[in-house]
Structure formats: C-alpha cells, structure tokens
BALOBA-1460 file (C-alpha; in Angstrom, 3 decimals):
// residues 297
<rec num="1" residu="v" x="12.723" y="45.839" z="14.778"/>
<rec num="2" residu="g" x="11.770" y="41.936" z="14.422"/>
<rec num="3" residu="d" x="10.141" y="41.032" z="11.459"/>
<rec num="4" residu="g" x="8.152" y="44.282" z="11.051"/>
<rec num="5" residu="t" x="4.891" y="43.060" z="10.955"/>
<rec num="6" residu="t" x="3.814" y="45.606" z="13.839"/>
<rec num="7" residu="s" x="5.797" y="48.740" z="12.240"/>
<rec num="8" residu="v" x="3.973" y="47.868" z="8.986"/>
<rec num="9" residu="v" x="0.717" y="48.402" z="10.784"/>
<rec num="10" residu="l" x="1.495" y="51.546" z="12.582"/>
<rec num="11" residu="l" x="2.843" y="53.254" z="9.856"/>
<rec num="12" residu="a" x="-0.280" y="52.258" z="7.238"/>
<rec num="13" residu="g" x="-1.969" y="54.000" z="10.327"/>
<rec num="14" residu="e" x="-0.324" y="57.011" z="10.094"/>
<rec num="15" residu="f" x="-0.416" y="57.674" z="6.889"/>
<rec num="16" residu="l" x="-4.147" y="57.055" z="6.896"/>
<rec num="17" residu="r" x="-3.876" y="59.624" z="9.497"/>
<rec num="18" residu="e" x="-2.226" y="62.241" z="7.605"/>
<rec num="19" residu="a" x="-3.677" y="61.594" z="4.589"/>
<rec num="20" residu="k" x="-7.684" y="62.097" z="6.230"/>
<rec num="21" residu="p" x="-7.482" y="66.322" z="6.235"/>
<rec num="22" residu="f" x="-6.651" y="66.111" z="2.374"/>
<rec num="23" residu="i" x="-9.532" y="64.272" z="2.135"/>
<rec num="24" residu="e" x="-11.450" y="66.830" z="4.096"/>
<rec num="25" residu="d" x="-10.339" y="69.775" z="1.924"/>
<rec num="26" residu="g" x="-11.851" y="67.904" z="-1.218"/>
<rec num="27" residu="v" x="-8.171" y="66.256" z="-2.689"/>
<rec num="28" residu="h" x="-9.123" y="63.230" z="-4.794"/>
<rec num="29" residu="p" x="-7.972" y="59.902" z="-3.152"/>
<rec num="30" residu="q" x="-6.606" y="59.179" z="-6.774"/>
<rec num="31" residu="n" x="-3.550" y="62.072" z="-5.990"/>
<rec num="32" residu="l" x="-3.154" y="60.643" z="-2.903"/>
<rec num="33" residu="i" x="-2.707" y="57.261" z="-4.306"/>
<rec num="34" residu="r" x="-0.608" y="58.646" z="-6.840"/>
<rec num="35" residu="s" x="1.131" y="60.277" z="-4.464"/>
<rec num="36" residu="y" x="1.784" y="57.007" z="-2.025"/>
<rec num="37" residu="r" x="3.121" y="55.000" z="-5.118"/>
<rec num="38" residu="t" x="5.908" y="57.337" z="-6.220"/>
<rec num="39" residu="a" x="6.947" y="57.727" z="-2.023"/>
<rec num="40" residu="a" x="6.798" y="53.605" z="-2.356"/>
<rec num="41" residu="f" x="8.899" y="54.185" z="-5.286"/>
<rec num="42" residu="m" x="11.714" y="56.690" z="-3.734"/>
<rec num="43" residu="a" x="11.972" y="54.357" z="-0.823"/>
<rec num="44" residu="i" x="12.633" y="51.307" z="-2.817"/>
<rec num="45" residu="e" x="15.537" y="53.080" z="-4.978"/>
<rec num="46" residu="r" x="16.491" y="53.730" z="-1.540"/>
<rec num="47" residu="i" x="16.552" y="50.404" z="-0.003"/>
<rec num="48" residu="k" x="18.223" y="48.892" z="-3.349"/>
<rec num="49" residu="e" x="20.937" y="51.592" z="-2.538"/>
<rec num="50" residu="l" x="21.465" y="50.309" z="1.331"/>
<rec num="51" residu="a" x="21.634" y="46.657" z="-0.083"/>
<rec num="52" residu="l" x="24.897" y="44.556" z="0.663"/>
<rec num="53" residu="s" x="25.230" y="42.111" z="-2.401"/>
<rec num="54" residu="i" x="25.249" y="38.982" z="-1.849"/>
<rec num="55" residu="e" x="27.085" y="38.222" z="-5.209"/>
<rec num="56" residu="g" x="30.716" y="36.591" z="-5.831"/>
<rec num="57" residu="k" x="30.759" y="35.846" z="-1.862"/>
<rec num="58" residu="s" x="31.852" y="32.409" z="-0.281"/>
<rec num="59" residu="s" x="29.145" y="30.218" z="0.937"/>
<rec num="60" residu="d" x="30.092" y="31.240" z="4.441"/>
<rec num="61" residu="e" x="29.592" y="34.787" z="4.352"/>
<rec num="62" residu="k" x="26.374" y="34.054" z="2.607"/>
<rec num="63" residu="r" x="25.629" y="32.047" z="5.552"/>
<rec num="64" residu="s" x="26.277" y="34.905" z="7.981"/>
<rec num="65" residu="l" x="24.518" y="36.976" z="6.800"/>
<rec num="66" residu="l" x="21.776" y="34.987" z="6.042"/>
<rec num="67" residu="a" x="21.946" y="34.120" z="9.413"/>
<rec num="68" residu="k" x="22.028" y="37.681" z="10.605"/>
<rec num="69" residu="c" x="18.333" y="38.692" z="8.963"/>
<rec num="70" residu="a" x="17.094" y="35.879" z="9.935"/>
<rec num="71" residu="a" x="18.083" y="36.614" z="13.853"/>
<rec num="72" residu="t" x="16.867" y="40.075" z="13.298"/>
<rec num="73" residu="t" x="13.571" y="39.250" z="12.312"/>
<rec num="74" residu="l" x="13.399" y="36.531" z="15.374"/>
<rec num="75" residu="s" x="14.531" y="39.498" z="18.090"/>
<rec num="76" residu="s" x="10.638" y="40.318" z="18.592"/>
<rec num="77" residu="k" x="9.006" y="37.211" z="18.818"/>
<rec num="78" residu="l" x="9.046" y="34.681" z="22.021"/>
<rec num="79" residu="i" x="11.707" y="32.947" z="20.506"/>
<rec num="80" residu="g" x="13.992" y="36.315" z="20.680"/>
<rec num="81" residu="g" x="16.067" y="34.407" z="23.541"/>
<rec num="82" residu="e" x="16.757" y="32.361" z="21.333"/>
<rec num="83" residu="k" x="17.395" y="33.723" z="17.690"/>
<rec num="84" residu="d" x="20.642" y="33.112" z="17.018"/>
<rec num="85" residu="f" x="19.985" y="28.674" z="17.456"/>
<rec num="86" residu="f" x="16.574" y="28.989" z="15.542"/>
<rec num="87" residu="a" x="18.525" y="31.689" z="13.062"/>
<rec num="88" residu="t" x="21.001" y="29.280" z="12.028"/>
<rec num="89" residu="m" x="18.293" y="25.972" z="11.674"/>
<rec num="90" residu="v" x="16.068" y="28.382" z="9.400"/>
<rec num="91" residu="v" x="19.158" y="28.889" z="7.511"/>
<rec num="92" residu="d" x="20.173" y="25.229" z="6.943"/>
<rec num="93" residu="a" x="16.561" y="24.390" z="5.810"/>
<rec num="94" residu="v" x="16.573" y="26.695" z="3.503"/>
<rec num="95" residu="v" x="20.122" y="26.393" z="2.177"/>
<rec num="96" residu="a" x="18.970" y="22.820" z="1.945"/>
<rec num="97" residu="i" x="16.246" y="23.910" z="-0.230"/>
<rec num="98" residu="g" x="18.794" y="24.811" z="-2.643"/>
<rec num="99" residu="n" x="17.647" y="27.197" z="-5.635"/>
<rec num="100" residu="d" x="14.250" y="25.669" z="-5.038"/>
<rec num="101" residu="d" x="11.748" y="28.995" z="-4.041"/>
<rec num="102" residu="r" x="8.913" y="26.547" z="-3.001"/>
<rec num="103" residu="l" x="8.957" y="27.760" z="0.400"/>
<rec num="104" residu="n" x="6.290" y="24.478" z="1.399"/>
<rec num="105" residu="m" x="9.050" y="21.952" z="0.548"/>
<rec num="106" residu="i" x="10.344" y="23.000" z="4.125"/>
<rec num="107" residu="g" x="8.246" y="21.212" z="6.360"/>
<rec num="108" residu="i" x="7.310" y="22.703" z="10.151"/>
<rec num="109" residu="k" x="5.655" y="20.007" z="12.724"/>
<rec num="110" residu="k" x="5.349" y="21.133" z="16.185"/>
<rec num="111" residu="v" x="5.784" y="18.674" z="18.670"/>
<rec num="112" residu="p" x="4.616" y="19.399" z="22.803"/>
<rec num="113" residu="g" x="6.729" y="18.845" z="25.057"/>
<rec num="114" residu="g" x="10.604" y="19.693" z="26.342"/>
<rec num="115" residu="t" x="12.252" y="22.558" z="25.707"/>
<rec num="116" residu="m" x="12.556" y="25.226" z="22.646"/>
<rec num="117" residu="r" x="16.408" y="24.126" z="22.317"/>
<rec num="118" residu="d" x="15.042" y="20.188" z="21.723"/>
<rec num="119" residu="s" x="13.822" y="21.708" z="18.161"/>
<rec num="120" residu="f" x="15.758" y="19.817" z="15.278"/>
<rec num="121" residu="l" x="16.318" y="20.043" z="11.805"/>
<rec num="122" residu="v" x="15.673" y="17.531" z="9.270"/>
<rec num="123" residu="n" x="17.870" y="17.308" z="6.193"/>
<rec num="124" residu="g" x="15.071" y="15.387" z="4.223"/>
<rec num="125" residu="v" x="11.165" y="14.583" z="5.585"/>
<rec num="126" residu="a" x="10.109" y="13.998" z="8.862"/>
<rec num="127" residu="f" x="5.692" y="13.335" z="9.417"/>
<rec num="128" residu="k" x="3.837" y="12.221" z="12.583"/>
<rec num="129" residu="k" x="3.370" y="8.561" z="12.287"/>
<rec num="130" residu="t" x="0.280" y="7.776" z="10.963"/>
<rec num="131" residu="f" x="-2.729" y="5.566" z="12.174"/>
<rec num="132" residu="s" x="-1.897" y="2.000" z="12.181"/>
<rec num="133" residu="y" x="-3.683" y="-0.979" z="12.183"/>
<rec num="134" residu="a" x="-2.652" y="-4.442" z="13.606"/>
<rec num="135" residu="g" x="0.413" y="-6.012" z="12.573"/>
<rec num="136" residu="f" x="2.444" y="-2.445" z="12.549"/>
<rec num="137" residu="e" x="4.100" y="-3.039" z="15.399"/>
<rec num="138" residu="q" x="5.864" y="-6.207" z="13.540"/>
<rec num="139" residu="q" x="7.384" y="-4.071" z="10.785"/>
<rec num="140" residu="p" x="10.941" y="-3.045" z="11.038"/>
<rec num="141" residu="k" x="11.542" y="0.731" z="11.930"/>
<rec num="142" residu="k" x="14.440" y="1.130" z="10.593"/>
<rec num="143" residu="f" x="15.559" y="0.955" z="7.184"/>
<rec num="144" residu="s" x="19.379" y="1.647" z="5.165"/>
<rec num="145" residu="n" x="19.252" y="2.365" z="1.663"/>
<rec num="146" residu="p" x="15.576" y="1.108" z="0.733"/>
<rec num="147" residu="k" x="13.820" y="1.640" z="-2.074"/>
<rec num="148" residu="i" x="10.167" y="3.669" z="-1.510"/>
<rec num="149" residu="l" x="7.049" y="3.197" z="-3.437"/>
<rec num="150" residu="l" x="4.829" y="5.879" z="-3.397"/>
<rec num="151" residu="l" x="1.036" y="5.268" z="-4.129"/>
<rec num="152" residu="n" x="-2.586" y="7.276" z="-4.142"/>
<rec num="153" residu="i" x="-4.544" y="3.983" z="-4.128"/>
<rec num="154" residu="e" x="-6.411" y="2.490" z="-0.986"/>
<rec num="155" residu="l" x="-4.855" y="-1.329" z="-0.063"/>
<rec num="156" residu="e" x="-7.596" y="-2.311" z="1.479"/>
<rec num="157" residu="l" x="-10.186" y="-5.403" z="1.366"/>
<rec num="158" residu="k" x="-13.251" y="-4.058" z="0.126"/>
<rec num="159" residu="s" x="-16.454" y="-5.659" z="-0.108"/>
<rec num="160" residu="e" x="-18.481" y="-4.912" z="-3.683"/>
<rec num="161" residu="k" x="-21.827" y="-5.288" z="-2.172"/>
<rec num="162" residu="e" x="-22.641" y="-1.798" z="-1.940"/>
<rec num="163" residu="n" x="-20.568" y="-0.565" z="-5.526"/>
<rec num="164" residu="a" x="-21.920" y="-3.154" z="-7.635"/>
<rec num="165" residu="e" x="-24.617" y="-5.599" z="-8.612"/>
<rec num="166" residu="i" x="-24.375" y="-8.840" z="-9.510"/>
<rec num="167" residu="r" x="-26.997" y="-11.281" z="-10.326"/>
<rec num="168" residu="l" x="-26.207" y="-15.300" z="-9.367"/>
<rec num="169" residu="s" x="-27.719" y="-17.994" z="-10.957"/>
<rec num="170" residu="d" x="-26.952" y="-19.964" z="-8.456"/>
<rec num="171" residu="p" x="-25.873" y="-19.940" z="-4.793"/>
<rec num="172" residu="l" x="-23.019" y="-21.507" z="-5.310"/>
<rec num="173" residu="q" x="-21.644" y="-18.812" z="-7.561"/>
<rec num="174" residu="y" x="-21.408" y="-16.656" z="-4.182"/>
<rec num="175" residu="q" x="-18.394" y="-18.301" z="-2.954"/>
<rec num="176" residu="s" x="-16.743" y="-17.194" z="-5.988"/>
<rec num="177" residu="i" x="-17.825" y="-13.008" z="-5.563"/>
<rec num="178" residu="v" x="-15.860" y="-13.368" z="-2.361"/>
<rec num="179" residu="d" x="-12.285" y="-14.869" z="-3.704"/>
<rec num="180" residu="a" x="-12.189" y="-12.300" z="-6.620"/>
<rec num="181" residu="e" x="-12.577" y="-9.685" z="-4.056"/>
<rec num="182" residu="w" x="-9.730" y="-11.293" z="-1.973"/>
<rec num="183" residu="n" x="-7.407" y="-11.992" z="-5.010"/>
<rec num="184" residu="i" x="-7.829" y="-8.670" z="-6.090"/>
<rec num="185" residu="i" x="-6.317" y="-6.891" z="-2.940"/>
<rec num="186" residu="y" x="-3.230" y="-9.930" z="-2.863"/>
<rec num="187" residu="d" x="-3.018" y="-9.456" z="-6.309"/>
<rec num="188" residu="k" x="-1.929" y="-5.578" z="-5.172"/>
<rec num="189" residu="l" x="0.048" y="-6.206" z="-2.348"/>
<rec num="190" residu="d" x="2.189" y="-9.276" z="-4.728"/>
<rec num="191" residu="k" x="2.802" y="-6.408" z="-6.738"/>
<rec num="192" residu="c" x="4.388" y="-4.052" z="-4.116"/>
<rec num="193" residu="v" x="6.401" y="-6.670" z="-2.719"/>
<rec num="194" residu="q" x="7.743" y="-7.552" z="-6.485"/>
<rec num="195" residu="s" x="8.535" y="-4.012" z="-6.986"/>
<rec num="196" residu="g" x="11.430" y="-4.451" z="-4.534"/>
<rec num="197" residu="a" x="10.320" y="-1.471" z="-2.231"/>
<rec num="198" residu="k" x="10.697" y="-1.827" z="1.585"/>
<rec num="199" residu="i" x="8.654" y="1.133" z="2.455"/>
<rec num="200" residu="v" x="5.543" y="1.371" z="1.298"/>
<rec num="201" residu="l" x="3.503" y="4.673" z="1.486"/>
<rec num="202" residu="s" x="0.343" y="5.676" z="0.737"/>
<rec num="203" residu="r" x="-2.283" y="8.980" z="0.707"/>
<rec num="204" residu="l" x="-4.946" y="6.623" z="0.618"/>
<rec num="205" residu="a" x="-6.047" y="4.243" z="3.466"/>
<rec num="206" residu="i" x="-3.900" y="0.636" z="3.999"/>
<rec num="207" residu="g" x="-5.818" y="-1.581" z="5.677"/>
<rec num="208" residu="d" x="-4.955" y="-4.246" z="8.385"/>
<rec num="209" residu="l" x="-4.467" y="-7.009" z="6.094"/>
<rec num="210" residu="a" x="-2.377" y="-5.177" z="3.913"/>
<rec num="211" residu="t" x="-0.620" y="-4.258" z="6.953"/>
<rec num="212" residu="q" x="-0.323" y="-7.767" z="8.022"/>
<rec num="213" residu="y" x="0.453" y="-9.053" z="4.813"/>
<rec num="214" residu="f" x="3.532" y="-6.123" z="4.659"/>
<rec num="215" residu="a" x="4.594" y="-6.624" z="7.954"/>
<rec num="216" residu="d" x="5.457" y="-11.250" z="7.708"/>
<rec num="217" residu="r" x="7.544" y="-10.178" z="4.971"/>
<rec num="218" residu="d" x="9.866" y="-7.630" z="6.296"/>
<rec num="219" residu="i" x="8.101" y="-4.001" z="4.429"/>
<rec num="220" residu="f" x="7.278" y="-1.083" z="6.487"/>
<rec num="221" residu="c" x="3.908" y="0.936" z="5.458"/>
<rec num="222" residu="a" x="2.071" y="4.005" z="6.405"/>
<rec num="223" residu="g" x="-1.729" y="4.584" z="4.774"/>
<rec num="224" residu="r" x="-3.656" y="8.260" z="5.052"/>
<rec num="225" residu="v" x="0.101" y="10.367" z="4.433"/>
<rec num="226" residu="a" x="-0.719" y="14.190" z="3.999"/>
<rec num="227" residu="e" x="-0.903" y="14.770" z="0.481"/>
<rec num="228" residu="d" x="2.075" y="17.535" z="1.288"/>
<rec num="229" residu="d" x="3.999" y="15.186" z="3.269"/>
<rec num="230" residu="l" x="3.927" y="12.950" z="0.150"/>
<rec num="231" residu="h" x="4.918" y="15.306" z="-2.357"/>
<rec num="232" residu="r" x="8.153" y="16.055" z="-0.174"/>
<rec num="233" residu="v" x="9.005" y="12.682" z="0.158"/>
<rec num="234" residu="a" x="9.011" y="12.463" z="-3.556"/>
<rec num="235" residu="a" x="10.662" y="15.139" z="-4.077"/>
<rec num="236" residu="a" x="13.391" y="14.280" z="-1.902"/>
<rec num="237" residu="t" x="13.523" y="10.424" z="-2.594"/>
<rec num="238" residu="g" x="13.225" y="10.773" z="-6.180"/>
<rec num="239" residu="g" x="9.947" y="8.943" z="-6.559"/>
<rec num="240" residu="t" x="7.010" y="9.295" z="-8.525"/>
<rec num="241" residu="v" x="3.584" y="8.561" z="-6.973"/>
<rec num="242" residu="q" x="1.449" y="6.042" z="-8.379"/>
<rec num="243" residu="t" x="-2.476" y="5.419" z="-9.063"/>
<rec num="244" residu="s" x="-1.202" y="2.146" z="-10.112"/>
<rec num="245" residu="v" x="0.544" y="-0.976" z="-9.015"/>
<rec num="246" residu="n" x="0.630" y="-2.521" z="-12.462"/>
<rec num="247" residu="n" x="4.408" y="-2.830" z="-14.063"/>
<rec num="248" residu="v" x="5.919" y="-0.926" z="-11.093"/>
<rec num="249" residu="i" x="9.479" y="-0.670" z="-12.108"/>
<rec num="250" residu="d" x="12.426" y="1.392" z="-10.371"/>
<rec num="251" residu="e" x="12.392" y="4.289" z="-11.868"/>
<rec num="252" residu="v" x="9.497" y="5.569" z="-10.439"/>
<rec num="253" residu="l" x="10.810" y="3.927" z="-6.611"/>
<rec num="254" residu="g" x="12.333" y="6.777" z="-4.438"/>
<rec num="255" residu="s" x="16.055" y="5.788" z="-2.114"/>
<rec num="256" residu="c" x="17.313" y="7.450" z="1.106"/>
<rec num="257" residu="e" x="20.135" y="6.498" z="2.868"/>
<rec num="258" residu="v" x="18.052" y="6.008" z="6.463"/>
<rec num="259" residu="f" x="14.728" y="5.532" z="7.294"/>
<rec num="260" residu="e" x="13.668" y="5.460" z="11.268"/>
<rec num="261" residu="e" x="10.613" y="5.912" z="12.984"/>
<rec num="262" residu="k" x="12.066" y="7.843" z="15.975"/>
<rec num="263" residu="q" x="10.193" y="9.053" z="19.110"/>
<rec num="264" residu="v" x="10.050" y="12.578" z="19.566"/>
<rec num="265" residu="g" x="8.314" y="13.694" z="23.104"/>
<rec num="266" residu="n" x="4.729" y="12.183" z="23.044"/>
<rec num="267" residu="e" x="4.744" y="11.170" z="19.149"/>
<rec num="268" residu="r" x="6.074" y="9.158" z="16.477"/>
<rec num="269" residu="f" x="8.057" y="10.634" z="13.568"/>
<rec num="270" residu="n" x="8.532" y="8.403" z="9.985"/>
<rec num="271" residu="i" x="11.898" y="10.753" z="9.573"/>
<rec num="272" residu="f" x="13.580" y="10.081" z="6.324"/>
<rec num="273" residu="s" x="17.216" y="11.444" z="5.736"/>
<rec num="274" residu="g" x="19.695" y="11.259" z="3.389"/>
<rec num="275" residu="c" x="17.561" y="11.811" z="0.275"/>
<rec num="276" residu="p" x="19.495" y="11.801" z="-3.131"/>
<rec num="277" residu="l" x="17.251" y="14.660" z="-4.385"/>
<rec num="278" residu="g" x="17.796" y="17.306" z="-1.292"/>
<rec num="279" residu="q" x="15.301" y="19.375" z="-2.216"/>
<rec num="280" residu="t" x="13.548" y="19.492" z="1.117"/>
<rec num="281" residu="a" x="13.818" y="20.045" z="5.038"/>
<rec num="282" residu="t" x="11.788" y="19.406" z="7.840"/>
<rec num="283" residu="i" x="11.919" y="21.535" z="11.238"/>
<rec num="284" residu="v" x="10.304" y="20.235" z="14.250"/>
<rec num="285" residu="l" x="9.763" y="22.499" z="16.815"/>
<rec num="286" residu="r" x="9.543" y="21.651" z="20.900"/>
<rec num="287" residu="g" x="8.075" y="23.560" z="23.440"/>
<rec num="288" residu="g" x="6.510" y="23.463" z="27.071"/>
<rec num="289" residu="a" x="3.084" y="23.759" z="25.685"/>
<rec num="290" residu="d" x="0.947" y="24.228" z="22.672"/>
<rec num="291" residu="q" x="0.321" y="27.998" z="23.506"/>
<rec num="292" residu="v" x="4.166" y="28.047" z="23.657"/>
<rec num="293" residu="l" x="4.614" y="26.698" z="19.817"/>
<rec num="294" residu="l" x="1.628" y="28.731" z="18.354"/>
<rec num="295" residu="r" x="3.983" y="31.544" z="19.064"/>
<rec num="296" residu="l" x="7.066" y="30.312" z="17.684"/>
<rec num="297" residu="f" x="6.632" y="30.547" z="13.856"/>
C-alpha cells in the first residue's frame, strides 16, 4: 500500500465516477456531498475501532509500532528495499524532537554520491557550509562544549558614501569619516569576542575582514546561514538570535557538546551534536544521483 497517495487518487476518481449518474438524473450535488460526509464519518469511526492504542506501552513497544508504520509507508517508494533502515532513522528523528509537533524541526539535507545506506541521522543540527571568505580555512573546525552566538546582523565593512550624505568644510576631515567606518565594524567584532562565544553564526553576511578577525582569535564563523537552519540551531542549543551585539549576556548564548565541520560526499557540513535541549534532528540523505535523492523523501 505504501503511504496511500496513489490509492487516494484512485478512490477519489471512483467516487466521482459513481456520482456522475446521480448528477445526470438530477440529484442535487449537496445531497451527494452530505452522503460523502456521512460515509467519511462512518469510515473514521471504523478506523478508531481498528486502531491500536500506544497508551501504557513501553518506549520499546511504541518505537517498534512506529517503525512498522514508517516501514509500511516507505514500502512502495524507491527505497522500499531499505525500508527498515530508513524507518528506524525516521522514528529516531521523530523521537528526538519529543512532544514538539513542529515537523520543521526535523531537517532533511540531500547530498549526491555514495549509497542510500550512507545516509545518517544527526541528533542535532547539520547544514551545508555557507559561502566563506579568505581566512576561513584558518579557523578551527572542531570544538567541545563551545558557546554559540546567533546573529541577524551584517558583520561587514560598509562604506556610507551611498547610504548617507556628509558635508565637510575641510578635506582633511575625510579621513575621520573613513576611520569611523572602520571603528564601527571593529567595535562589533570586539563585542562578539568579549561575549565568550567560540562559534558565531549570522543570517546575514560575515565579510572577509570579520572572517580573518575571528580566525586570528580561534573563533569559527558562518554567514548567510539559512533562516530555518538558524532557528533550528537556536531551538537545539538554547540560544537566542540577536539583532545587536550590544550587551550580549550568557543567557542568550547557545551551547552543544560537540561542533565539527565534516566532509560528506563533495560537500562540507557544519554539525552541532549533543545539544542540551535536543528539540531537533537532521536526516542527511545520500544517493548515487540527484534523481535518486528526489525520489527518497
């Protein structure tokens, strides 16, 4: 049966075919709709009678039942031959988010190459390495129990010549304007370092100056992190996304047991594991070609 998508379409088509003669005989559509709703109610009641309750069952029994349900839905897919492998992975991901019913807390990343059994689950957050500037390779790629600063600001040197109008009475004053622009970015970077964070993530750009600045101080940074990935990092690590670097306190910093940048196929992934809140998980899917990955999930 699989997940029932084809069955639902065929069943709906059959319902419409059976309803056509009644419409041709002048039966009002509202009467047919009322009958469909009555039939749907009866079907739901019958399903409830057949349903198996998991209340009072042990965690192992619940996990086994969920794995069987997942394996059934995967049986008609391209990965039907590996349904037990992926069913266990899916159940582990759902269990990892606990009572949180926000399924967007489960990330799915696809990496071409390898076999389907090379797929793996991260009990935490994993996302592809973002665009980086020179100096990135000098940054540490692994930390134990790091503090994590999450930002929604640019850490990039900005020239104000296009954003502001400044009138000078003395050409010598121009240098003071240039110095002020540099002081603004250095002040932001200093405050990031003073927060004690060893990992700095931002939804907006982190420029080459900031990248090298952090590298010189053994701090890892990543800019242009996707919004959903940043929110999942916040949910898992207990951090809070900041729109300013002023007055950054320990309470807004996240943490995890291990952070590392890991090679997966031809991609590099930033992986946060051992997160204290554990409200998210990431499934990394592997396959021999893009077409295979499109059919997986």
